GUKE-632177 format. One record per residue (C-alpha): x, y, z; chain; residue number from 1. Coordinates in nm, 4 decimals, padded with zeros to 6 digits. Example, Ala and Ser with C-alpha at 12.3 -4.5 7.8 and 13.67 -1.06 7.14 Angstrom:
c1 / c2 / c3 / cadena / num
01.2300 / -00.4500 / 00.7800 / A / 1
01.3670 / -00.1060 / 00.7140 / A / 2
//
This chain:
c1 / c2 / c3 / cadena / num
00.5127 / 02.6971 / 01.3780 / A / 1
00.8207 / 02.8714 / 01.5157 / A / 2
01.1736 / 02.8012 / 01.3929 / A / 3
01.2830 / 02.7164 / 01.7476 / A / 4
01.0878 / 02.5586 / 02.0307 / A / 5
01.2834 / 02.6095 / 02.3521 / A / 6
01.2387 / 02.3438 / 02.6219 / A / 7
01.3136 / 02.4954 / 02.9620 / A / 8
01.2442 / 02.2628 / 03.2587 / A / 9
01.2205 / 02.4089 / 03.6073 / A / 10
01.1541 / 02.2877 / 03.9582 / A / 11
01.1961 / 02.5424 / 04.2348 / A / 12
01.4488 / 02.7412 / 04.0336 / A / 13
01.3369 / 03.0952 / 04.1063 / A / 14
01.6833 / 03.2152 / 04.2083 / A / 15
01.8178 / 03.2022 / 03.8524 / A / 16
01.5015 / 03.1692 / 03.6423 / A / 17
01.4684 / 03.5418 / 03.5551 / A / 18
01.8149 / 03.5487 / 03.3986 / A / 19
01.7396 / 03.2327 / 03.2001 / A / 20
01.4093 / 03.3678 / 03.0687 / A / 21
01.5565 / 03.7087 / 02.9929 / A / 22
01.8325 / 03.5471 / 02.7880 / A / 23
01.5751 / 03.3873 / 02.5561 / A / 24
01.3707 / 03.7052 / 02.5253 / A / 25
01.6911 / 03.8916 / 02.4313 / A / 26
01.7781 / 03.6630 / 02.1367 / A / 27
01.8615 / 03.8451 / 01.8151 / A / 28
01.6757 / 03.5680 / 01.6291 / A / 29
01.3098 / 03.6405 / 01.6972 / A / 30
01.1173 / 03.3415 / 01.5598 / A / 31
01.0906 / 03.1199 / 01.8668 / A / 32
00.8505 / 02.9744 / 02.1204 / A / 33
00.9611 / 02.9179 / 02.4789 / A / 34
00.7926 / 02.6252 / 02.6564 / A / 35
00.8526 / 02.6393 / 03.0318 / A / 36
00.8098 / 02.2868 / 03.1710 / A / 37
00.7208 / 02.3130 / 03.5384 / A / 38
00.7894 / 02.0024 / 03.7473 / A / 39
00.5760 / 02.0912 / 04.0492 / A / 40
00.7497 / 02.4058 / 04.1723 / A / 41
00.6424 / 02.5515 / 04.5061 / A / 42
00.8817 / 02.8482 / 04.5296 / A / 43
00.7033 / 03.0840 / 04.2899 / A / 44
00.8838 / 02.9693 / 03.9740 / A / 45
00.5553 / 02.8820 / 03.8028 / A / 46
00.4009 / 03.2188 / 03.8804 / A / 47
00.7146 / 03.4011 / 03.7664 / A / 48
00.7128 / 03.2151 / 03.4331 / A / 49
00.3424 / 03.2881 / 03.3929 / A / 50
00.4102 / 03.6594 / 03.4433 / A / 51
00.6559 / 03.6449 / 03.1515 / A / 52
00.3970 / 03.4578 / 02.9432 / A / 53
00.1427 / 03.7301 / 03.0140 / A / 54
00.3780 / 03.9857 / 02.8591 / A / 55
00.5049 / 03.7780 / 02.5630 / A / 56
00.2768 / 03.5489 / 02.3642 / A / 57
00.5769 / 03.3415 / 02.2519 / A / 58
00.6154 / 03.2086 / 02.6070 / A / 59
00.3910 / 02.9286 / 02.7351 / A / 60
00.3953 / 02.7479 / 03.0703 / A / 61
00.2984 / 02.3837 / 03.1058 / A / 62
00.2969 / 02.1913 / 03.4336 / A / 63
00.3837 / 01.8213 / 03.4598 / A / 64
00.4227 / 01.7579 / 03.8337 / A / 65
00.3899 / 01.3798 / 03.7906 / A / 66
00.6514 / 01.3468 / 03.5157 / A / 67
00.9004 / 01.0662 / 03.5842 / A / 68
01.2320 / 01.2375 / 03.6295 / A / 69
01.3869 / 01.4885 / 03.3959 / A / 70
01.3517 / 01.2419 / 03.1093 / A / 71
00.9758 / 01.2298 / 03.1544 / A / 72
00.9530 / 01.6070 / 03.1810 / A / 73
01.1552 / 01.6699 / 02.8651 / A / 74
00.9683 / 01.3992 / 02.6763 / A / 75
00.6419 / 01.5720 / 02.7663 / A / 76
00.7951 / 01.8843 / 02.6170 / A / 77
00.9014 / 01.7060 / 02.3004 / A / 78
00.5410 / 01.5980 / 02.2488 / A / 79
00.4459 / 01.9671 / 02.2438 / A / 80
00.7091 / 02.0697 / 01.9901 / A / 81
00.6054 / 02.1838 / 01.6422 / A / 82
00.9141 / 02.3526 / 01.5031 / A / 83
01.2236 / 02.3123 / 01.2897 / A / 84
01.4702 / 02.2978 / 01.5785 / A / 85
01.4329 / 02.2035 / 01.9442 / A / 86
01.6569 / 02.4158 / 02.1661 / A / 87
01.7483 / 02.3232 / 02.5216 / A / 88
01.7839 / 02.5790 / 02.7976 / A / 89
01.8108 / 02.5124 / 03.1705 / A / 90
01.6509 / 02.7329 / 03.4336 / A / 91
01.9860 / 02.8360 / 03.5798 / A / 92
02.1806 / 02.8943 / 03.2575 / A / 93
02.2082 / 03.1923 / 03.0242 / A / 94
02.1968 / 03.1872 / 02.6429 / A / 95
02.4066 / 03.4529 / 02.4736 / A / 96
02.2036 / 03.6864 / 02.2456 / A / 97
02.3253 / 03.5385 / 01.9149 / A / 98
02.2822 / 03.1733 / 02.0163 / A / 99
01.9732 / 03.0971 / 01.8058 / A / 100
02.1008 / 03.2912 / 01.5046 / A / 101
02.4297 / 03.0989 / 01.5000 / A / 102
02.2597 / 02.7613 / 01.5465 / A / 103
02.0019 / 02.8327 / 01.2760 / A / 104
02.2799 / 02.9237 / 01.0325 / A / 105
02.4653 / 02.6006 / 01.1153 / A / 106
02.1585 / 02.3866 / 01.0522 / A / 107
02.0787 / 02.5672 / 00.7288 / A / 108
02.4349 / 02.5230 / 00.6060 / A / 109
02.4264 / 02.1471 / 00.6712 / A / 110
02.0871 / 01.9862 / 00.5968 / A / 111
02.2088 / 01.6495 / 00.7297 / A / 112
02.2991 / 01.7874 / 01.0717 / A / 113
02.0809 / 01.6457 / 01.3517 / A / 114
02.2402 / 01.7857 / 01.6703 / A / 115
02.4368 / 02.1072 / 01.7182 / A / 116
02.5933 / 02.1987 / 02.0503 / A / 117
02.8424 / 02.4671 / 02.1360 / A / 118
03.1048 / 02.5851 / 02.3783 / A / 119
03.0511 / 02.8363 / 02.6565 / A / 120
03.1635 / 02.9705 / 02.9912 / A / 121
03.1008 / 02.8065 / 03.3277 / A / 122
02.9749 / 03.0642 / 03.5774 / A / 123
02.9045 / 03.0572 / 03.9502 / A / 124
02.5940 / 03.1666 / 04.1374 / A / 125
02.7020 / 03.5304 / 04.1113 / A / 126
02.7642 / 03.5081 / 03.7374 / A / 127
03.1444 / 03.5067 / 03.7656 / A / 128
03.3292 / 03.2985 / 03.5058 / A / 129
03.4983 / 03.0035 / 03.6769 / A / 130
03.5713 / 02.7733 / 03.3823 / A / 131
03.5004 / 02.6747 / 03.0247 / A / 132
03.2763 / 02.4140 / 02.8611 / A / 133
03.5149 / 02.1716 / 02.6943 / A / 134
03.3621 / 01.9666 / 02.4118 / A / 135
03.5056 / 01.8244 / 02.0863 / A / 136
03.4542 / 02.0678 / 01.7976 / A / 137
03.5980 / 01.8740 / 01.5049 / A / 138
03.3651 / 01.7533 / 01.2301 / A / 139
03.3672 / 01.3978 / 01.3668 / A / 140
03.4716 / 01.4642 / 01.7259 / A / 141
03.1374 / 01.3682 / 01.8771 / A / 142
03.1245 / 01.0332 / 01.6972 / A / 143
03.4841 / 00.9562 / 01.7981 / A / 144
03.4392 / 01.0267 / 02.1687 / A / 145
03.0792 / 00.9286 / 02.2429 / A / 146
03.1716 / 00.6109 / 02.4329 / A / 147
03.3736 / 00.7912 / 02.6974 / A / 148
03.1905 / 01.1012 / 02.8154 / A / 149
02.8878 / 01.3130 / 02.7388 / A / 150
02.9582 / 01.4400 / 02.3846 / A / 151
02.7325 / 01.7491 / 02.4005 / A / 152
02.6689 / 01.9966 / 02.6820 / A / 153
02.2960 / 01.9450 / 02.7350 / A / 154
02.1809 / 02.3065 / 02.7873 / A / 155
02.3922 / 02.4088 / 02.4869 / A / 156
02.2214 / 02.1655 / 02.2477 / A / 157
01.9731 / 02.2043 / 01.9647 / A / 158
01.8161 / 01.9246 / 01.7578 / A / 159
01.6508 / 01.9097 / 01.4166 / A / 160
01.2984 / 01.7871 / 01.4954 / A / 161
01.2082 / 01.6278 / 01.1619 / A / 162
01.5353 / 01.4313 / 01.1668 / A / 163
01.4492 / 01.2926 / 01.5114 / A / 164
01.1101 / 01.1927 / 01.3776 / A / 165
01.2640 / 01.0153 / 01.0767 / A / 166
01.5097 / 00.8278 / 01.2980 / A / 167
01.2186 / 00.7149 / 01.5126 / A / 168
01.0230 / 00.5956 / 01.2115 / A / 169
01.3262 / 00.4039 / 01.0848 / A / 170
01.3776 / 00.2178 / 01.4135 / A / 171
01.0097 / 00.1929 / 01.5059 / A / 172
01.0896 / 00.3668 / 01.8370 / A / 173
01.0388 / 00.7341 / 01.9143 / A / 174
01.3621 / 00.9230 / 01.9808 / A / 175
01.3129 / 01.0273 / 02.3406 / A / 176
01.5121 / 01.0982 / 02.6526 / A / 177
01.5853 / 00.7973 / 02.8710 / A / 178
01.4928 / 00.5291 / 02.6164 / A / 179
01.6995 / 00.2956 / 02.3986 / A / 180
01.5621 / 00.4072 / 02.0623 / A / 181
01.8227 / 00.2191 / 01.8541 / A / 182
01.6891 / -00.1053 / 01.9962 / A / 183
01.9507 / -00.3559 / 01.8771 / A / 184
02.0186 / -00.4886 / 02.2282 / A / 185
01.8011 / -00.7655 / 02.3724 / A / 186
01.5081 / -00.6184 / 02.5634 / A / 187
01.6473 / -00.7343 / 02.8979 / A / 188
01.9684 / -00.5362 / 02.8386 / A / 189
01.8122 / -00.2104 / 02.7212 / A / 190
01.8647 / 00.0771 / 02.9633 / A / 191
01.6018 / 00.3097 / 03.1023 / A / 192
01.7474 / 00.6409 / 03.2201 / A / 193
01.4893 / 00.8546 / 03.4025 / A / 194
01.7485 / 01.1075 / 03.5172 / A / 195
02.1102 / 01.1837 / 03.6190 / A / 196
02.2489 / 01.1297 / 03.2652 / A / 197
01.9480 / 01.1258 / 03.0324 / A / 198
02.1257 / 01.3696 / 02.8023 / A / 199
02.4264 / 01.1411 / 02.7612 / A / 200
02.2016 / 00.8472 / 02.6707 / A / 201
02.0165 / 01.0513 / 02.4079 / A / 202
02.3146 / 01.2243 / 02.2484 / A / 203
02.5348 / 00.9153 / 02.2761 / A / 204
02.2851 / 00.7154 / 02.0724 / A / 205
02.2397 / 00.9971 / 01.8231 / A / 206
02.6173 / 01.0111 / 01.7775 / A / 207
02.6090 / 00.6450 / 01.6691 / A / 208
02.3515 / 00.6981 / 01.3945 / A / 209
02.3476 / 01.0643 / 01.2836 / A / 210
02.5716 / 01.3677 / 01.2147 / A / 211
02.6250 / 01.5723 / 01.5322 / A / 212
02.8648 / 01.8623 / 01.5974 / A / 213
02.9685 / 02.1114 / 01.8585 / A / 214
03.0197 / 02.4559 / 01.7114 / A / 215
03.3467 / 02.6242 / 01.8012 / A / 216
03.1621 / 02.9222 / 01.9464 / A / 217
03.0704 / 03.0249 / 02.2997 / A / 218
02.6916 / 03.0515 / 02.2957 / A / 219
02.5893 / 02.9794 / 02.6546 / A / 220
02.6828 / 03.0382 / 03.0171 / A / 221
02.6504 / 02.7165 / 03.2161 / A / 222
02.5928 / 02.7843 / 03.5841 / A / 223
02.7650 / 02.5724 / 03.8511 / A / 224
02.6331 / 02.6570 / 04.1962 / A / 225
02.6556 / 02.3464 / 04.4148 / A / 226
02.2928 / 02.2507 / 04.3638 / A / 227
02.3625 / 02.0876 / 04.0276 / A / 228
02.2936 / 01.7147 / 04.0045 / A / 229
02.6613 / 01.6563 / 03.9303 / A / 230
02.7441 / 01.7972 / 04.2738 / A / 231
02.4601 / 01.6568 / 04.4834 / A / 232
02.4447 / 01.3053 / 04.3326 / A / 233
02.7949 / 01.2632 / 04.1976 / A / 234
02.8538 / 00.8920 / 04.2549 / A / 235
02.5086 / 00.7916 / 04.1309 / A / 236
02.5598 / 01.0043 / 03.8211 / A / 237
02.9018 / 00.8490 / 03.7557 / A / 238
02.7504 / 00.4999 / 03.7821 / A / 239
02.4719 / 00.5893 / 03.5410 / A / 240
02.7190 / 00.7432 / 03.2965 / A / 241
02.9301 / 00.4264 / 03.3072 / A / 242
02.6223 / 00.2107 / 03.2479 / A / 243
02.5426 / 00.4245 / 02.9442 / A / 244
02.8979 / 00.4001 / 02.8088 / A / 245
02.8772 / 00.0221 / 02.8305 / A / 246
02.5361 / 00.0176 / 02.6657 / A / 247
02.6589 / 00.2392 / 02.3808 / A / 248
02.9671 / 00.0231 / 02.3296 / A / 249
02.7599 / -00.2949 / 02.3202 / A / 250
02.5137 / -00.1345 / 02.0807 / A / 251
02.7929 / -00.0136 / 01.8499 / A / 252
02.9581 / -00.3577 / 01.8541 / A / 253
02.6341 / -00.5236 / 01.7469 / A / 254
02.5686 / -00.2600 / 01.4798 / A / 255
02.9132 / -00.3087 / 01.3264 / A / 256
02.9487 / -00.6802 / 01.3999 / A / 257
03.2723 / -00.6573 / 01.5953 / A / 258
03.3752 / -00.7961 / 01.9338 / A / 259
03.2155 / -00.6404 / 02.2388 / A / 260
03.4535 / -00.4307 / 02.4491 / A / 261
03.4225 / -00.2775 / 02.7964 / A / 262
03.4962 / 00.0973 / 02.7675 / A / 263
03.5208 / 00.1473 / 03.1469 / A / 264
03.9040 / 00.1728 / 03.1666 / A / 265
03.9021 / 00.4485 / 02.9046 / A / 266
03.6051 / 00.6569 / 03.0232 / A / 267
03.6602 / 00.9988 / 03.1791 / A / 268
03.3175 / 01.0918 / 03.3095 / A / 269
03.3468 / 01.3951 / 03.5329 / A / 270
03.7057 / 01.4241 / 03.4032 / A / 271
03.8105 / 01.1296 / 03.6200 / A / 272
03.9162 / 00.7716 / 03.5539 / A / 273
03.7778 / 00.4576 / 03.7129 / A / 274
04.0171 / 00.2423 / 03.9128 / A / 275
03.9578 / -00.1248 / 03.8365 / A / 276
04.0686 / -00.3494 / 04.1193 / A / 277
04.3803 / -00.5531 / 04.0448 / A / 278
04.4282 / -00.4144 / 03.6939 / A / 279
04.6612 / -00.1486 / 03.5594 / A / 280
04.7405 / -00.2578 / 03.2031 / A / 281
04.4543 / -00.2266 / 02.9543 / A / 282
04.6598 / -00.2532 / 02.6348 / A / 283
04.4690 / -00.5571 / 02.5094 / A / 284
04.1392 / -00.3836 / 02.5793 / A / 285
04.2651 / -00.0812 / 02.3883 / A / 286
04.3231 / -00.2918 / 02.0764 / A / 287
03.9643 / -00.4186 / 02.0947 / A / 288
03.8432 / -00.0641 / 02.1522 / A / 289
04.0380 / 00.0642 / 01.8525 / A / 290
03.8806 / -00.1985 / 01.6270 / A / 291
03.5343 / -00.0854 / 01.7374 / A / 292
03.6063 / 00.2856 / 01.7045 / A / 293
03.7424 / 00.2492 / 01.3538 / A / 294
03.4057 / 00.1021 / 01.2583 / A / 295
03.1832 / 00.3535 / 01.4366 / A / 296
03.3606 / 00.6839 / 01.3609 / A / 297
03.4728 / 00.8252 / 01.0247 / A / 298
03.8443 / 00.8010 / 00.9456 / A / 299
04.0232 / 01.1293 / 00.9956 / A / 300
04.2082 / 01.3508 / 01.2435 / A / 301
03.9292 / 01.3523 / 01.5034 / A / 302
03.9308 / 00.9742 / 01.5289 / A / 303
04.3112 / 00.9533 / 01.5386 / A / 304
04.3268 / 01.2161 / 01.8117 / A / 305
04.0664 / 01.0369 / 02.0218 / A / 306
04.2456 / 00.7044 / 01.9811 / A / 307
04.5766 / 00.8640 / 02.0783 / A / 308
04.4303 / 01.0021 / 02.4016 / A / 309
04.2664 / 00.6716 / 02.4982 / A / 310
04.6033 / 00.5022 / 02.4327 / A / 311
04.7564 / 00.7358 / 02.6915 / A / 312
04.5112 / 00.5958 / 02.9484 / A / 313
04.5708 / 00.2295 / 02.8641 / A / 314
04.8519 / 00.1817 / 03.1193 / A / 315
04.8103 / 00.3183 / 03.4697 / A / 316
05.1587 / 00.3897 / 03.5976 / A / 317
05.2252 / 00.7486 / 03.7005 / A / 318
05.5555 / 00.8197 / 03.5260 / A / 319
05.4620 / 00.6414 / 03.2039 / A / 320
05.1213 / 00.8081 / 03.1800 / A / 321
05.2756 / 01.1486 / 03.2417 / A / 322
05.5312 / 01.0941 / 02.9645 / A / 323
05.2735 / 00.9595 / 02.7194 / A / 324
05.0435 / 01.2520 / 02.7865 / A / 325
05.3271 / 01.5002 / 02.7343 / A / 326
05.3979 / 01.3404 / 02.3957 / A / 327
05.0260 / 01.3414 / 02.3103 / A / 328
04.9947 / 01.7100 / 02.4029 / A / 329
05.2995 / 01.7997 / 02.1964 / A / 330
05.1493 / 01.6336 / 01.8882 / A / 331
04.7788 / 01.7083 / 01.9252 / A / 332
04.7502 / 01.9823 / 02.1844 / A / 333
04.5652 / 01.9128 / 02.5089 / A / 334
04.2090 / 02.0133 / 02.5918 / A / 335
04.1286 / 02.1198 / 02.9450 / A / 336
03.9174 / 01.8076 / 03.0075 / A / 337
04.2077 / 01.5863 / 02.9014 / A / 338
04.4485 / 01.7738 / 03.1270 / A / 339
04.2163 / 01.7413 / 03.4252 / A / 340
04.1551 / 01.3719 / 03.3556 / A / 341
04.5239 / 01.2855 / 03.3596 / A / 342
04.5974 / 01.5180 / 03.6491 / A / 343
04.3230 / 01.3613 / 03.8630 / A / 344
04.4795 / 01.0178 / 03.8098 / A / 345
04.8371 / 01.1290 / 03.8719 / A / 346
04.7322 / 01.3018 / 04.1950 / A / 347
04.4814 / 01.0388 / 04.3134 / A / 348
04.5058 / 00.9793 / 04.6852 / A / 349
04.6694 / 01.3195 / 04.7290 / A / 350
04.3462 / 01.5156 / 04.6831 / A / 351
04.0210 / 01.5280 / 04.8772 / A / 352
03.8314 / 01.3861 / 04.5803 / A / 353
03.7305 / 01.0219 / 04.6370 / A / 354
03.8744 / 00.7560 / 04.4066 / A / 355
03.6139 / 00.5888 / 04.1848 / A / 356
03.6843 / 00.2169 / 04.2304 / A / 357
03.5014 / -00.0494 / 04.0326 / A / 358
03.4237 / -00.3787 / 04.2028 / A / 359
03.4415 / -00.7086 / 04.0069 / A / 360
03.0656 / -00.6642 / 03.9530 / A / 361
03.1424 / -00.3521 / 03.7506 / A / 362
02.9731 / -00.1245 / 04.0037 / A / 363
03.1336 / 00.1728 / 04.1791 / A / 364
03.2327 / 00.0791 / 04.5345 / A / 365
//
């Protein structure tokens, strides 16, 4: 049994696969097994991975061409894991050499920790830095913000395997991608997420029931090259993310026995806000949201900061939002994702980016 099992899914990813594989081989922490999960590649990715496996016994290649979406592929990988920590790595991203060593130290220092993510650089196809991964790094930041956006960068994440197994035993449902493993919602309302935002559904649920953090360290290079799902299927991904936010909010409300609240006006998936037809004042909804968040997240500065930012978004008038955000930034500082969220709203209609409008049905128009 290795300390880390690395799940690396690939489908026709040969352009960037060598750099991804090399970054695992170059880890300073040496006790790992890399499981390449092939999803029916036809571009030589499988053969390339097999050539690495022939040179390094810690690398294995498994093919699951019939797996249902990325969720099915990763779940097939989870069934193969026999390790302390499951590490995610995408076929177009690059792990920095100390990534495993830093994550292992974090898990060892906190035996209750279930998920550990990190920060990192965003790079383009040529490897040039074009941005930064922006995730909450406070002790309770993930729990405070899980209803509004993906709380962990998926290819930067690692999970404690025995903790996942215990959570599954407690609920009677295996902790897997794409499935509602908490299971407090009626069966007819439980989501199935085969792809597009399977990571948000998994980590969002984990944030409701277990300690999760993002380390304040850059440990990965996340590649953005135009072929990412977020670029090719943007609207569908935004709809799925919103569906997950609503499912998480309903689940949390039932768990804590408080009134159900719609988080849609306060979500910033893709660092954008949803426009809800005929509505611009969500102050009453904010009060309901605050009551829920004070139940689901520990009291402290991370929760107060998150509440303060969502309060900025509660009224949608340009001048007022700009002033409230300036006051928020002066008190709390402003993360890049928060800046871009507010900026996208203030400049809506003036940019090429389409406005995300919600119909009365709750679906994106």
